[in-house]
LODREN-98124 format. One record per atom (N, C-alpha, C, O): y, z, x negated. Coordinates in pm, whole numbers, padded with zeros to 5 digits, always signed. Layout:
N
YZX ...
This chain:
316
+01474+03624-01473 +01405+03510-01405 +01454+03394-01477 +01544+03322-01434 +01386+03376-01599 +01437+03238-01695 +01346+03122-01674 +01249+03133-01599 +01372+03011-01737 +01294+02932-01715 +01157+02947-01805 +01046+02915-01763 +01172+02979-01878 +01021+03022-01980 +00930+03114-01911 +00807+03107-01919 +01006+03214-01831 +00920+03281-01713 +00872+03191-01656 +00761+03155-01697 +00919+03135-01568 +00854+03026-01455 +00754+02940-01505 +00646+02913-01452 +00814+02887-01642 +00666+02786-01702 +00552+02880-01730 +00437+02835-01732 +00577+03008-01752 +00451+03107-01794 +00358+03102-01667 +00235+03099-01657 +00465+03102-01567 +00357+03127-01423 +00275+02953-01409 +00152+02950-01397 +00328+02865-01410 +00298+02682-01356 +00211+02664-01467 +00105+02607-01440 +00232+02703-01598 +00181+02637-01720 +00013+02700-01770 +00015+02821-01792 -00083+02653-01782 -00188+02707-01843 -00172+02741-02014 -00131+02660-02098 -00215+02888-02041 -00171+02926-02156 -00323+02850-02256 -00440+02844-02217 -00274+02808-02368 -00393+02735-02452 -00501+02867-02503 -00469+02986-02511 -00577+02834-02520 -00715+02911-02591 -00711+02890-02724 -00668+02781-02763 -00754+02988-02820 -00758+02959-02927 -00833+02860-03011 -00801+02831-03126 -00937+02808-02943 -01007+02707-02993 -00962+02561-02959 -00999+02467-03030 -00880+02541-02844 -00838+02437-02813 -00768+02325-02886 -00753+02209-02844 -00726+02377-03001 -00671+02256-03114 -00787+02196-03170 -00797+02075-03192 -00875+02279-03192 -00998+02249-03252 -01078+02126-03161 -01108+02016-03206 -01100+02167-03043 -01139+02069-02965 -01062+01922-02917 -01116+01827-02860 -00933+01933-02955 -00841+01845-02935 -00871+01746-03068 -00891+01626-03049 -00873+01796-03185 -00876+01737-03303 -01017+01663-03328 -01036+01568-03403 -01124+01740-03236 -01256+01651-03236 -01251+01536-03149 -01310+01433-03182 -01179+01544-03028 -01139+01423-02988 -01083+01311-03007 -01118+01202-02962 -00983+01340-03083 -00907+01256-03130 -00969+01148-03274 -00926+01044-03322 -01073+01225-03303 -01166+01144-03423 -01222+01026-03336 -01238+00914-03383 -01250+01058-03207 -01331+00939-03135 -01249+00796-03073 -01284+00710-02992 -01138+00814-03145 -01022+00729-03079 -01097+00588-03172 -01134+00490-03107 -01111+00589-03291 -01158+00520-03381 -01271+00462-03398 -01303+00381-03485 -01351+00519-03286 -01493+00452-03274 -01477+00329-03225 -01367+00287-03189 -01624+00236-03216 -01615+00097-03186 -01627+00090-03008 -01590-00007-02943 -01673+00189-02963 -01706+00211-02847 -01569+00230-02749 -01549+00202-02631 -01501+00279-02831 -01363+00323-02743 -01242+00204-02777 -01123+00228-02754 -01279+00104-02820 -01210-00035-02886 -01201-00096-02733 -01304-00109-02667 -01075-00134-02682 -01077-00217-02570 -01069-00377-02596 -01001-00434-02681 -01145-00426-02514 -01138-00601-02520 -00979-00641-02492 -00909-00691-02580 -00939-00617-02379 -00794-00656-02349 -00662-00598-02438 -00652-00485-02487 -00577-00693-02444 -00487-00629-02542 -00409-00506-02485 -00339-00450-02569 -00408-00447-02345 -00314-00344-02286 -00387-00302-02160 -00499-00337-02121 -00307-00227-02110 -00336-00210-01948 -00333-00309-01874 -00285-00281-01764 -00367-00423-01886 -00313-00576-01814 -00410-00660-01877 -00430-00662-01999 -00481-00743-01776 -00593-00792-01819 -00587-00935-01745 -00501-00942-01657 -00666-01050-01767 -00689-01142-01700 -00868-01183-01717 -00934-01169-01820 -00915-01235-01585 -01040-01274-01589 -01084-01396-01514 -01078-01387-01391 -01122-01493-01559 -01186-01583-01483 -01295-01597-01445 -01398-01621-01508 -01267-01575-01283 -01386-01572-01196 -01439-01690-01133 -01365-01735-01045 -01518-01736-01148 -01591-01906-01088 -01439-01977-01089 -01369-01987-01190 -01404-02026-00951 -01265-02121-00966 -01151-02048-00952 -01056-02105-00897 -01139-01951-00984 -00997-01862-00967 -00978-01772-01086 -01076-01723-01142 -00856-01750-01126 -00819-01665-01228 -00750-01521-01167 -00647-01515-01100 -00817-01436-01200 -00774-01313-01171 -00683-01219-01276 -00722-01174-01383 -00559-01203-01219 -00464-01156-01380 -00439-01001-01271 -00426-00999-01149 -00439-00892-01362 -00395-00750-01383 -00281-00722-01414 -00253-00777-01521 -00174-00644-01360 -00072-00632-01459 -00038-00479-01430 -00082-00427-01327 +00049-00400-01528 +00060-00241-01533 +00208-00240-01515 +00280-00289-01602 +00266-00179-01388 +00407-00193-01356 +00454-00065-01408 +00576-00049-01422 +00382+00014-01433 +00401+00162-01476 +00447+00256-01363 +00401+00234-01251 +00536+00361-01380 +00586+00429-01267 +00718+00403-01244 +00781+00480-01171 +00784+00285-01307 +00896+00275-01259 +00897+00114-01203 +00996+00046-01175 +00762+00078-01195 +00744-00053-01128 +00842-00173-01175 +00927-00230-01107 +00812-00191-01291 +00881-00322-01408 +00796-00321-01481 +00703-00241-01477 +00816-00452-01599 +00740-00517-01647 +00797-00496-01810 +00917-00522-01811 +00753-00463-01928 +00823-00485-02041 +00812-00593-02098 +00716-00660-02061 +00900-00653-02206 +00922-00798-02244 +00801-00867-02318 +00779-00987-02335 +00729-00756-02357 +00585-00820-02413 +00480-00885-02306 +00429-00998-02313 +00458-00772-02194 +00379-00803-02105 +00428-00916-02012 +00356-01000-01958 +00560-00903-02002 +00633-01042-01917 +00596-01154-01988 +00562-01248-01917 +00592-01174-02121 +00562-01301-02189 +00419-01313-02165 +00386-01420-02114 +00323-01226-02190 +00182-01227-02172 +00153-01306-02014 +00078-01401-01991 +00223-01245-01937 +00206-01289-01801 +00227-01427-01776 +00156-01482-01692 +00346-01514-01857 +00402-01604-01839 +00290-01732-01899 +00276-01850-01866 +00231-01655-01987 +00125-01732-02071 +00005-01748-01995 -00031-01860-01960 -00057-01649-01967 -00202-01659-01869 -00187-01721-01725 -00279-01765-01655 -00022-01715-01689 -00010-01811-01540 -00004-01961-01554 -00003-02032-01454 +00001-02014-01688 -00002-02134-01673 -00145-02207-01663 -00246-02146-01698 -00153-02341-01613 -00279-02404-01595 -00295-02425-01457 -00201-02380-01391 -00401-02490-01382 -00375-02538-01262 -00483-02463-01206 -00505-02488-01087 -00546-02389-01253 -00678-02310-01187 -00574-02216-01105 -00466-02173-01143 -00652-02196-00961 -00592-02113-00852 -00588-01972-00956 -00680-01934-01029 -00473-01917-00942 -00454-01744-00949 -00436-01620-00833 -00372-01635-00729 -00490-01521-00865 -00454-01412-00769 -00394-01271-00879 -00453-01228-00978 -00279-01230-00829 -00240-01129-00885 -00282-00993-00847 -00315-00974-00730 -00285-00900-00927 -00329-00750-00881 -00249-00677-00969 -00248-00680-01092 -00154-00586-00857 -00053-00531-00960 -00064-00406-00864 -00100-00394-00747 -00006-00291-00989 +00004-00135-00903 +00121-00136-00806 +00097-00063-00710 +00232-00190-00801 +00322-00206-00713 +00350-00327-00646 +00401-00426-00697 +00313-00314-00529 +00350-00472-00428 +00465-00554-00413 +00580-00515-00396 +00436-00639-00417 +00570-00726-00431 +00626-00740-00296 +00747-00758-00296 +00569-00735-00178 +00624-00742-00072 +00543-00575-00006 +00425-00546-00022 +00645-00490+00065 +00593-00384+00102 +00696-00286+00220 +00805-00245+00181 +00656-00262+00335 +00731-00203+00436 +00841-00278+00477 +00953-00231+00494 +00806-00410+00496 +00945-00518+00556 +01035-00553+00448 +01140-00611+00478 +01010-00527+00326 +01126-00580+00213 +01039-00646+00080 +00917-00639+00065 +01116-00699+00010 +01044-00772-00115 +01107-00665-00241 +01226-00642-00266 +00996-00614-00303 +01038-00557-00432 +00991-00658-00541 +00873-00654-00574 +01063-00737-00593 +01023-00840-00666 +00981-00831-00844 +00963-00926-00920 +00976-00705-00870 +00932-00630-01020 +01000-00715-01119 +00968-00829-01150 +01102-00644-01167 +01201-00698-01272 +01100-00700-01420 +01012-00618-01444 +01134-00797-01494 +01110-00807-01619 +01217-00781-01725 +01334-00820-01718 +01154-00700-01839 +01259-00662-01933 +01289-00772-02018 +01208-00824-02094 +01432-00815-02000 +01500-00938-02078 +01523-01050-01967 +01582-01152-02003 +01483-01041-01839 +01532-01116-01723 +01367-01180-01687 +01262-01194-01750 +01421-01209-01540 +01329-01278-01464 +01248-01155-01379 +01284-01037-01385 +01134-01202-01297 +01079-01144-01209 +00936-01155-01196 +00901-01268-01229 +00832-01077-01161 +00703-01109-01157 +00700-01217-01004 +00631-01319-00993 +00775-01173-00920 +00786-01268-00808 +00793-01407-00819 +00733-01494-00755 +00899-01421-00937 +00933-01567-00950 +00829-01646-01035 +00823-01769-01023 +00752-01586-01113 +00645-01623-01214 +00532-01687-01084 +00467-01791-01093 +00533-01598-00972 +00412-01596-00883 +00447-01719-00809 +00362-01807-00800 +00548-01731-00761 +00610-01848-00641 +00598-01958-00744 +00536-02053-00696 +00640-01979-00877 +00637-02095-00929 +00509-02206-00907 +00395-02173-00936 +00538-02332-00859 +00426-02396-00812 +00358-02471-00939 +00259-02543-00928 +00429-02441-01068 +00326-02472-01155 +00221-02368-01182 +00118-02397-01243 +00243-02259-01141 +00148-02173-01190 -00004-02132-01082 -00105-02064-01102 +00049-02220-00959 -00056-02211-00855 -00140-02070-00832 -00259-02058-00862 -00061-01970-00775 -00088-01853-00754 -00119-01887-00591 -00055-01975-00532 -00231-01802-00523 -00255-01795-00379 -00223-01686-00341 -00173-01693-00229 -00228-01566-00389 -00252-01413-00348 -00158-01343-00458 -00158-01375-00577 -00089-01256-00408 -00036-01112-00475 -00082-01003-00410 -00022-00984-00304 -00187-00906-00440 -00236-00805-00423 -00173-00684-00479 -00160-00686-00601 -00126-00571-00410 -00048-00445-00477 -00137-00332-00427 -00214-00347-00332 -00124-00223-00492 -00192-00115-00446 -00045-00034-00422 +00064-00077-00384 -00095+00126-00466 -00010+00222-00480 +00020+00289-00342 +00008+00412-00337 +00057+00222-00229 +00087+00250-00108 -00079+00264+00000 -00151+00166+00021 -00099+00364+00038 -00213+00423+00099 -00243+00356+00263 -00283+00420+00360 -00210+00211+00257 -00229+00151+00373 -00282+00004+00335 -00329-00044+00231 -00252-00051+00471 -00281-00223+00447 -00173-00282+00506 -00119-00243+00610 -00140-00383+00435 -00017-00484+00491 -00020-00603+00423 -00036-00615+00301 -00004-00697+00509 -00015-00872+00486 +00098-00925+00508 +00169-00873+00594 +00135-01015+00453 +00287-01096+00465 +00228-01217+00423 +00174-01228+00313 +00238-01336+00529 +00222-01492+00474 +00344-01540+00442 +00426-01542+00533 +00377-01580+00336 +00504-01607+00276 +00507-01763+00223 +00462-01803+00116 +00589-01862+00353 +00576-01965+00303 +00674-02061+00241 +00781-02094+00293 +00631-02100+00135 +00723-02122+00006 +00809-02288+00022 +00769-02376+00098 +00899-02298-00043 +00959-02430-00037 +00869-02551-00067 +00886-02657-00007 +00785-02539-00149 +00678-02663-00151 +00549-02698-00082 +00462-02783-00102 +00572-02578+00028 +00468-02584+00174 +00357-02474+00144 +00291-02421+00233 +00347-02453+00037 +00208-02351+00001 +00262-02229+00086 +00381-02222+00117 +00160-02122+00125 +00155-02017+00179 +00106-01904+00135 +00006-01859+00191 +00164-01836+00029 +00150-01729-00058 +00111-01593+00015 +00196-01551+00095 +00013-01529+00003 -00068-01403+00087 -00014-01296-00007 -00063-01280-00118 +00094-01217+00044 +00113-01094-00042 +00044-00993+00052 +00061-00992+00174 -00023-00921-00004 -00114-00794+00062 -00082-00648-00016 -00062-00641-00137 -00081-00552+00060 -00094-00416+00010 -00200-00362+00029 -00228-00358+00149 -00286-00309-00047 -00443-00262-00037 -00462-00163-00112 -00524-00188-00216 -00419-00022-00088 -00431+00075-00132 -00441+00194-00035 -00391+00305-00048 -00526+00139+00077 -00569+00226+00211 -00719+00302+00179 -00782+00345+00276 -00788+00322+00012 -00876+00387-00013 -00849+00527-00055 -00936+00610-00081 -00699+00547-00062 -00659+00685-00118 -00671+00794-00057 -00743+00793+00042 -00607+00914-00094 -00645+01045-00069 -00613+01075+00067 -00673+01152+00141 -00513+01007+00091 -00464+01049+00236 -00375+00899+00269 -00355+00808+00189 -00334+00907+00401 -00279+00775+00476 -00146+00760+00456 -00070+00830+00523 -00104+00685+00381 +00073+00653+00410 +00094+00570+00551 +00029+00472+00585 +00201+00633+00626 +00244+00573+00743 +00261+00419+00761 +00306+00343+00675 +00220+00386+00878 +00272+00243+00880 +00368+00232+01021 +00427+00128+01052 +00375+00357+01102 +00493+00350+01196 +00636+00332+01101 +00726+00259+01145 +00647+00377+01017 +00798+00378+00957 +00826+00235+00947 +00943+00202+00961 +00736+00140+00925 +00790-00007+00861 +00896-00057+01004 +00872-00040+01124 +00998-00112+00950 +01108-00153+01062 +01025-00294+01102 +00925-00336+01044 +01094-00358+01218 +01044-00476+01240 +01063-00575+01175 +01183-00598+01162 +00973-00669+01109 +00938-00710+00991 +01022-00886+01034 +00998-00962+01127 +01122-00896+00921 +01170-01018+00906 +01240-01034+00783 +01360-01019+00760 +01134-01070+00699 +01177-01100+00533 +01098-01229+00502 +00990-01267+00547 +01181-01287+00414 +01125-01412+00365 +01032-01529+00465 +00920-01578+00451 +01103-01537+00533 +01045-01616+00670 +00947-01563+00745 +00902-01630+00838 +00892-01421+00714 +00782-01373+00768 +00820-01287+00907 +00890-01189+00886 +00788-01308+01027 +00821-01239+01133 +00752-01129+01176 +00670-01080+01098 +00772-01073+01299 +00684-00945+01314 +00576-01017+01411 +00513-00931+01471 +00538-01143+01443 +00406-01198+01482 +00316-01239+01366 +00193-01241+01368 +00381-01265+01282 +00293-01325+01181 +00237-01203+01067 +00146-01229+00988 +00309-01063+01072 +00316-00939+01000 +00145-00870+01056 +00107-00861+01173 +00064-00828+00927 -00048-00734+00994 -00028-00631+00905 +00018-00637+00791 -00075-00516+00981 -00113-00380+00903 -00203-00315+00967 -00230-00339+01085 -00281-00190+00872 -00366-00123+00915 -00313+00031+00852 -00240+00043+00754 -00356+00118+00917 -00378+00132+01071 -00244+00083+01145 -00135+00094+01089 -00259+00023+01285 -00175-00003+01373 -00059+00097+01378 -00083+00213+01345 +00054+00066+01414 +00162+00163+01408 +00134+00253+01492 +00165+00369+01465 +00073+00223+01610 +00087+00343+01722 -00026+00417+01660 -00020+00537+01685 -00125+00381+01587 -00250+00503+01534 -00157+00574+01429 -00163+00697+01433 -00089+00531+01355 -00045+00592+01232 +00059+00712+01313 +00061+00829+01274 +00117+00676+01394 +00217+00771+01446 +00166+00855+01533 +00229+00960+01544 +00029+00838+01629 -00040+00938+01658 -00103+01028+01578 -00128+01143+01616 -00131+00987+01476 -00215+01069+01359 -00107+01177+01311 -00140+01295+01315 +00022+01142+01266 +00114+01219+01226 +00175+01291+01295 +00234+01383+01239 +00183+01281+01423 +00217+01362+01542 +00099+01484+01554 +00132+01598+01587 -00003+01461+01532 -00128+01583+01543 -00122+01637+01404 -00152+01756+01396 -00091+01580+01295 -00063+01611+01164 +00046+01734+01173 +00019+01851+01145 +00150+01696+01209 +00271+01800+01216 +00272+01898+01378 +00346+01992+01407 +00192+01853+01439 +00175+01970+01528 +00088+02065+01503 +00104+02177+01550 -00036+02029+01410 -00096+02135+01356 -00029+02220+01265 -00039+02341+01284 +00054+02167+01147 +00111+02209+01063 +00238+02318+01093 +00254+02422+01029 +00316+02278+01193 +00444+02333+01206 +00377+02423+01360 +00464+02466+01436 +00241+02446+01395 +00183+02504+01516 +00292+02488+01640 +00357+02570+01705 +00281+02338+01643 +00363+02303+01763 +00296+02191+01848 +00364+02117+01919 +00157+02182+01839 +00107+02085+01929 +00133+02049+02039 +00137+01930+02070 +00158+02153+02126 +00199+02082+02287 +00334+01986+02249 +00328+01879+02309 +00461+02002+02160 +00552+01932+02183 +00550+01824+02082 +00626+01729+02103 +00449+01819+01936 +00456+01724+01869 +00336+01619+01867 +00342+01524+01789 +00219+01636+01960 +00094+01558+01965 +00121+01448+02067 +00135+01470+02187 +00127+01348+02020 +00115+01197+02132 -00014+01140+02104 -00074+01142+01997 -00052+01085+02225 -00192+01043+02250 -00148+00890+02201 -00030+00860+02187 -00253+00801+02177 -00229+00683+02102 -00143+00548+02203 -00067+00459+02167 -00189+00578+02316 -00110+00496+02423 +00042+00561+02416 +00137+00486+02394 +00062+00696+02433 +00201+00684+02411 +00272+00633+02299 +00376+00569+02313 +00211+00661+02166 +00258+00614+02045 +00262+00455+02024 +00335+00395+01944 +00181+00407+02100 +00195+00222+02087 +00305+00176+02202 +00350+00062+02208 +00335+00260+02274 +00451+00221+02380 +00570+00277+02316 +00663+00196+02307 +00586+00363+02281 +00727+00414+02217 +00771+00331+02117 +00891+00308+02109 +00667+00263+02010 +00723+00177+01912 +00727+00064+01965 +00811+00001+01901 +00682-00007+02055 +00705-00138+02156 +00833-00119+02187 +00902-00222+02190 +00898+00007+02216 +01017+00004+02271 +01126+00007+02163 +01227-00061+02147 +01082+00094+02103 +01211+00088+01940 +01201-00024+01894 +01313-00056+01854 +01114-00121+01872 +01094-00219+01773 +01153-00360+01854 +01198-00462+01803 +01135-00323+02007 +01150-00464+02083 +01071-00588+02075 +01100-00707+02084 +00929-00504+02051 +00796-00590+02050 +00735-00592+02141 +00778-00532+02240 +00604-00667+02149 +00498-00628+02263 +00420-00514+02229 +00431-00482+02111 +00352-00449+02292 +00226-00350+02251 +00120-00433+02187 +00082-00541+02233 +00063-00368+02055 -00041-00453+01999 -00154-00394+02065 -00267-00434+02038 -00135-00308+02146 -00271-00253+02223 -00184-00209+02363 -00080-00144+02373 -00276-00272+02471 -00202-00218+02601 -00202-00097+02606 -00309-00046+02571 -00093-00004+02647 -00117+00124+02690 -00121+00181+02772 -00092+00301+02775 -00176+00086+02907 -00202+00128+03045 -00077+00163+03137 +00035+00186+03093 -00109+00164+03253 -00018+00163+03344 +00051+00320+03363 +00171+00329+03391 -00014+00416+03350 -00002+00522+03328 +00054+00591+03264 +00076+00709+03292 +00104+00511+03124 +00191+00572+03002 +00318+00547+03038 +00372+00439+03060 +00368+00670+03041 +00516+00690+03049 +00600+00725+02922 +00592+00842+02883 +00662+00656+02869 +00783+00679+02735 +00868+00806+02798 +00967+00774+02863 +00843+00931+02786 +00919+01017+02813 +01033+01076+02707 +01023+01020+02597 +01125+01162+02712 +01244+01182+02624 +01146+01250+02520 +01171+01228+02402 +01050+01321+02547 +00977+01407+02434 +00902+01319+02349 +00876+01360+02236 +00859+01192+02386 +00794+01109+02358 +00896+00999+02241 +00854+00939+02142 +01012+01004+02288 +01111+00966+02184 +01167+01037+02090 +01187+01007+01972 +01192+01133+02147 +01223+01316+02036 +01123+01259+01910 +01169+01206+01808 +00988+01278+01934 +00881+01306+01842 +00878+01193+01758 +00861+01203+01636 +00899+01049+01838 +00890+00945+01742 +01016+00908+01660 +01013+00810+01585 +01106+00971+01670 +01246+00950+01606 +01226+01059+01479 +01251+01026+01363 +01178+01186+01515 +01165+01292+01391 +01031+01238+01295 +01008+01292+01186 +00972+01162+01331 +00842+01137+01264 +00912+00987+01203 +00826+00909+01163 +01005+00955+01196 +01047+00840+01138 +01018+00682+01170 +01024+00591+01088 +00989+00672+01290 +00937+00577+01384 +01048+00425+01345 +01168+00425+01372 +00986+00321+01287 +01074+00221+01253 +01179+00166+01388 +01157+00187+01507 +01285+00100+01337 +01377+00072+01440 +01391-00077+01411 +01319-00142+01335 +01528-00134+01507 +01545-00257+01520 +01636-00243+01389 +01656-00133+01339 +01685-00351+01340 +01781-00331+01217 +01918-00322+01289 +02009-00333+01208 +01954-00309+01398 +02105-00280+01440 +02115-00126+01482 +02223-00076+01514 +01996-00054+01480 +02012+00074+01527 +02053+00152+01375 +02007+00118+01266 +02123+00233+01391 +02172+00352+01282 +02037+00448+01235 +01946+00495+01304 +02057+00453+01116 +01909+00589+01069 +01963+00716+01144 +02073+00729+01196 +01851+00815+01137 +01855+00944+01175 +01787+01045+01114 +01683+01022+01053 +01837+01164+01123 +01725+01278+01085 +01570+01261+01067 +01509+01229+01169 +01511+01274+00974 +01337+01241+01021 +01254+01354+00924 +01298+01402+00820 +01148+01378+00974 +01055+01483+00877 +01019+01389+00773 +01037+01268+00792 +00971+01434+00665 +00926+01364+00568 +00744+01310+00591 +00648+01382+00618 +00747+01184+00572 +00659+01137+00600 +00615+01019+00483 +00514+00950+00499 +00671+01011+00405 +00659+00947+00275 +00664+00984+00140 +00563+01013+00076 +00799+00985+00086 +00788+01012-00070 +00785+01166-00069 +00707+01216-00150 +00871+01265+00022 +00848+01414+00007 +00734+01455+00045 +00682+01555-00004 +00671+01370+00154 +00554+01427+00188 +00456+01398+00106 +00365+01481+00100 +00449+01295+00034 +00339+01285-00060 +00339+01361-00182 +00233+01395-00234 +00475+01395-00243 +00515+01493-00335 +00460+01657-00307 +00422+01729-00399 +00463+01702-00156 +00480+01836-00152 +00354+01847-00048 +00276+01942-00060 +00338+01765+00036 +00275+01825+00158 +00113+01774+00143 +00018+01847+00171 +00101+01631+00091 -00017+01532+00093 -00128+01632+00056 -00212+01654+00144 -00141+01688-00048 -00289+01759-00100 -00331+01870+00021 -00451+01891+00043 -00228+01939+00094 -00260+02012+00187 -00267+01999+00295 -00266+02094+00374 -00277+01844+00338 -00291+01828+00477 -00385+01719+00465 -00348+01622+00531 -00508+01699+00394 -00609+01637+00366 -00677+01672+00513 -00662+01784+00562 -00748+01575+00575 -00829+01624+00741 -00963+01540+00677 -00977+01441+00606 -01059+01645+00747 -01181+01608+00733 -01242+01587+00858 -01365+01590+00859 -01163+01560+00996 -01191+01521+01119 -01156+01362+01131 -01041+01321+01130 -01274+01278+01144 -01237+01083+01191 -01155+01115+01302 -01139+01216+01370 -01101+00988+01300 -01105+00864+01182 -00993+00905+01098 -00890+00965+01131 -01035+00860+00973 -00932+00868+00817 -00835+00747+00821 -00744+00763+00740 -00828+00628+00893 -00799+00520+00857 -00780+00471+00724 -00667+00434+00691 -00883+00466+00637 -00922+00399+00529 -00947+00297+00530 -00990+00256+00638 -00940+00205+00428 -00989+00074+00429 -01007+00017+00306 -00943+00062+00212 -01101-00097+00286 -01123-00146+00131 -01099-00319+00180 -01109-00373+00290 -01073-00360+00080 -01044-00491+00063 -01187-00577+00007 -01264-00523-00073 -01204-00687+00049 -01310-00747+00041 -01284-00914-00001 -01251-00983+00096 -01291-00974-00107 -01248-01107-00133 -01400-01186-00172 -01473-01149-00264 -01431-01306-00080 -01538-01413-00102 -01485-01485-00168 -01368-01478-00129 -01492-01587-00285 -01454-01679-00319 -01540-01808-00357 -01622-01811-00449 -01516-01894-00289 -01565-02044-00282 -01498-02157-00382 -01378-02146-00404 -01553-02235-00425 -01482-02377-00488 -01351-02392-00395 -01236-02404-00438 -01389-02388-00257 -01285-02452-00169 -01204-02350-00098 -01116-02397-00027 -01214-02211-00102 -01128-02116-00049 -01160-01975-00080 -01258-01949-00149 -01078-01874-00029 -01091-01739-00123 -01068-01672+00064 -00966-01666+00133 -01193-01636+00090 -01192-01524+00239 -01146-01399+00214 -01216-01326+00143 -01045-01359+00256 -01001-01221+00213 -01000-01160+00351 -00952-01216+00450 -01074-01003+00348 -01132-00933+00466 -01086-00795+00429 -01115-00741+00322 -00996-00731+00543 -00969-00595+00525 -01092-00507+00636 -01105-00541+00753 -01151-00424+00589 -01250-00349+00664 -01186-00221+00680 -01124-00180+00582 -01189-00147+00790 -01197-00037+00791 -01310+00105+00779 -01424+00118+00823 -01232+00192+00709 -01358+00332+00702 -01292+00406+00766 -01181+00449+00735 -01371+00435+00890 -01278+00559+00978 -01375+00716+00962 -01351+00821+01021 -01455+00695+00892 -01546+00795+00879 -01657+00838+00989 -01736+00930+00967 -01656+00760+01114 -01739+00755+01229 -01864+00653+01187 -01866+00548+01123 -01963+00726+01248 -02098+00668+01203 -02120+00553+01232 -02192+00487+01158 -02060+00492+01354 -02098+00364+01375 -02007+00241+01286 -02033+00122+01267 -01908+00311+01249 -01810+00182+01179 -01853+00210+01027 -01833+00124+00941 -01919+00342+00994 -01983+00369+00833 -02087+00254+00836 -02077+00164+00753 -02187+00253+00929 -02284+00107+00930 -02251+00011+00957 -02312-00079+00898 -02153-00030+01045 -02082-00149+01054 -01944-00148+01024 -01874-00117+01120 -01884-00173+00918 -01723-00147+00897 -01661-00246+00991 -01719-00354+00995 -01569-00234+01059 -01510-00343+01148 -01412-00405+01047 -01380-00344+00945 -01363-00527+01076 -01301-00619+01010 -01159-00614+01064 -01151-00673+01172 -01053-00565+01025 -00933-00528+01070 -00849-00651+01075 -00794-00686+01179 -00840-00710+00974 -00791-00805+00904 -00842-00924+00858 -00928-00894+00775 -00831-01078+00872 -00911-01191+00783 -00797-01257+00765 -00692-01232+00825 -00816-01359+00664 -00736-01484+00668 -00824-01570+00550 -00865-01495+00461 -00852-01679+00537 -00902-01783+00463 -00778-01842+00370 -00668-01861+00420 -00804-01868+00244 -00691-01917+00162 -00774-02016+00075 -00853-02000-00018 -00709-02170+00168 -00739-02274+00065 -00717-02291-00105 -00609-02280-00163 -00804-02310-00146 -00779-02362-00281 -00736-02476-00349 -00688-02487-00462 -00768-02592-00231 -00757-02708-00259 -00631-02782-00177 -00607-02901-00195 
């Protein structure tokens, strides 16, 4: 049992003519149709009254020095700007400022009042989150996570009670709601582990136990007949439901990084609701209207997608 033997099982062996095909493909690189207009995998587009700037944060969630200098340059001027980034700057109740090689952060550039940013939209995480951060100069900057069109849903029930950069739980928005997320993962693990009767929670039970664990009001009225039993609390804990800051961490089943790496491809579901979503921005000279639409897979919602969150961002 050597490493070479294991690699031989996992890697496809090249065919005799693969080298020729690769050489033919390389010859196409210098063709005019293959030349990019943008300087690299980052870009800036002036779209009416706003400038949309996209950056490449790579696998590590950072910027190299050259891209950092470019970002500072295109961020100048009074035109309102929207940042689009692979790695969200605010996610899961914490700030990820995105370091720049040589010093500084992307978040510092976005917050600079001379740069006139109105929103920072990140992907990567397969759900929707919004953090309206009020800055020292009186502006409110909308930090948005919008990766919810992905192949599977990242949990939102693992997000702790929000208290970051002046944004509190009542200001925070997410889709799916934490209760729906917990109910979804309870069904998934019940099916995968063949323990449906133990793991499966109703949406009402999931909503009630999350409200209890976070010390918040239920986002949806659970009903008078809903009881938070010992089983419901145990399942919520095993599935990594968020806690109040004063509560210690405990063992939980994988629902984020390990789940993404190992289980997500085999956990795709074809039974609605899917809890996917897409973002729409309508820009006028006066404002940007940002809306999060749900994509559930149910016919009624496919014909008329419901708006799960909406905010209007003034440009003047």
